[in-house]
N, C-alpha and C positions, 0 to 999 in steps of 0.2 A: 581368524577371529579378531586379532588385534587391528587388522586393517579396517574391518567393518566398524569396530568401536571408534577408531580414529575418524572415520568418515562421518559417523553419527555425531560425534562430539563436535567436529568441525561445522557440520550443518546447523546444530543447535546454537553454537556460539555465533555463527554468521547470521542466523535468524534473529537472535537477540540483539546483535549490533544493528541490524536493519531496523528493528523496532525502535531502538534509541535514536537512529538517524531520522526516522519519520517523526519521532517526538520533537526533535530539534526543528524540523520543518513545520510541524504543527504549532509549536510555540512561537516561532517567528511570524507565522501567519496571524495568530491570535493577537500578537503584540503590535502588529503593523497596521497603522490607520488606513494606508492606501491599499485597496483590495488588489489592484493589478501588481503593485510592487510586492505585496505579501504573497501572491500566487507564484511570482517568479522566484522569490526567496525560498518558498516551500519546496520548489523543485531541487534545491540543494540536496535534500534527503535522497531522492531517487538517483540523482546524478552521482552522488557518492557511492551508492549501493552498486550501480552498474559498473562504475569505474574500479571499485575495489573487489568486485566479485562476491558481495554479500548475498544473502538469501532473503528474498521478499516474496510473500505469498502471492500478491497480485502480479508479480513479475514471473512467477513460475506456473501458476495454475492454468494459464492459457495453453501451455505446451503439453498438457495431459494427453490430448488426442494423438500427439506425435511421439509418445514415449511408452515403454512397457508398463504393465499394471503396477509394478513396484514403485513407480514414480508418484502414484497417488498418495502413498504413505509418506513419502519424502515431502510432498506438498503440504500434507496435514501437519507434519512435524514443524515445517516452516511457519505455518499459521500460528501454532501454539507458541513457538519461539518468538515470533514477531509481537504477539500480544503480551508476552512476558517482558519483552524489551520496552514496550510502551508503558507498561506498569512501572518499570524501573525509572524510565524517563520522567513520568508524571510524579512519582514519589520524590525523586530528587528535586524537581522544580517546586514542589510544595514546601520545600524548606528554604526558599529564596524570597527575595523582596518582590518577585513577580507573582507570587502565589495567588494573592487575592484577585488580581487582574485576570490571570489565566483562568482561575476557577469561574469567575463571573461570566466571561465570554464563552468558555466551554459549556457551561450550564445552559446558556441561551441556545447555543448550537445544538446540543443534544436534545433539548426540549422540542425544538423544531423538527429535528430528524426523527425522533421516536414518536412524535405526534402525527407523522405522515401515515398514509395508508400503506398496507402491505404491498399492493401493486406498485405504487409509486416508489417505495423503497427498493424493490427488486429491479425496476426499470432504471432508476438512477444508479443503482449498483452495477447493473449490466453495462451502461454507458461508460462508467468509470473503468470497469474491467477491460473493456475494449480499448480505451485510451491508454491504460497502463500496459497492456500487451504491446500496443504499437510503440510506446516509448522504449520498452526493453528490446523489442525486435528491431526498431530503428537503430538502437545502439549496436546490436550485433552486426547489422548490415554495414553500418558506418565503419566499424572496426575492420571488416574485410577489405574495405576500400581505402583505409587510412584517411577517412574524411573527418577530421577533428571538428571543424566548424559545423558540419552537418550533424555530428553527434550531439553537440550542445543543443542545437535547435530541435533535433529529433527527439531528445529526451525532455527538454524543458517545456516545449509548446503543448504536448498532450497533458502534462501535469497542470500547466496554467489554465488550460481549457476546462479540465474537470473541476478545478478549484473555483474558477469564476462562475461556472454554470451551477455549482452546488451539487455535483454528482457525489455519490456516497462511496467512500474508500474505507474498507473494513479496518485496516490497520491505523489509519489516521483517526477514524472514529473511535477506535479502542483507546487511543491517547486522549481524545476529548472525554471519553467516558471516565477514565481514571482521574483525569484532571478535574472533571465536574463532580467526582466522587459519587457516581451513580452506579458503580459496580457493587453487587452482581445483577441488579434489577434490569440493567440495559444489555446484559450479555446476550440475551435472545435476539436483540436487534442486531448485534454484531454478527451472529450466525446467519441471519437473513441477508445482511449485506455481503458477507463472504460468499454466500450462494449466488447472489446477483453478480458479484465480481467474477465468479467462476463462469457463469453463463456468458457474460459479455466477453471475457477473456478468451474463451474457446471458440467464439464465432468465426473469427478469421482463420485460425488453424484448421477447423473442421472443413471450411470451404476450400482451403488450400490442399487439404488431404483428398477431398473429393475430386478436385481439378487434377491432381497428380495421377488419378486412375484413368483419366481420359486420354 
């Protein structure tokens, strides 16, 4: 029992830390005038998460087809922990000199995102989910081969692509939501994007599983 409690506590804490790391990435992106540089700096969040073994919803949800049913609950707990982490990150930053600038830019971003059609939200979420799965899976493959430079590119490039394209990332958007102070009215949007991330994240693993049967 103690082992299970320790595992759950570790998962929650790692999920909250991931949410805070994504908050750092989201903040630097909002504060950076250069979109390309901002997208590169945003990738610091995921790079830190995969290097430190933290728990991120969009990094875990794609592996649901390759894991036992209990993994779904683990992924859900991760999602809740991530959102809590972004709330903490946003709250702390609201008490800094960056508060007004972050709020204004996040508000514009959330207005555009929530004003989009449901179909568009899901599709953009799915593309982001696929890219995030690739980033995490690339990191795993690079570790097996001790390919440090490939790991950097394998993680950073998918993140930069989803940021520059404007694809929807549920955890990053949760940070924007809290920063824009549009919680709880935009929470339903986060649920939609999390669903899209799950659809996109599981596409490659499902195909991989099907191919393994051949």
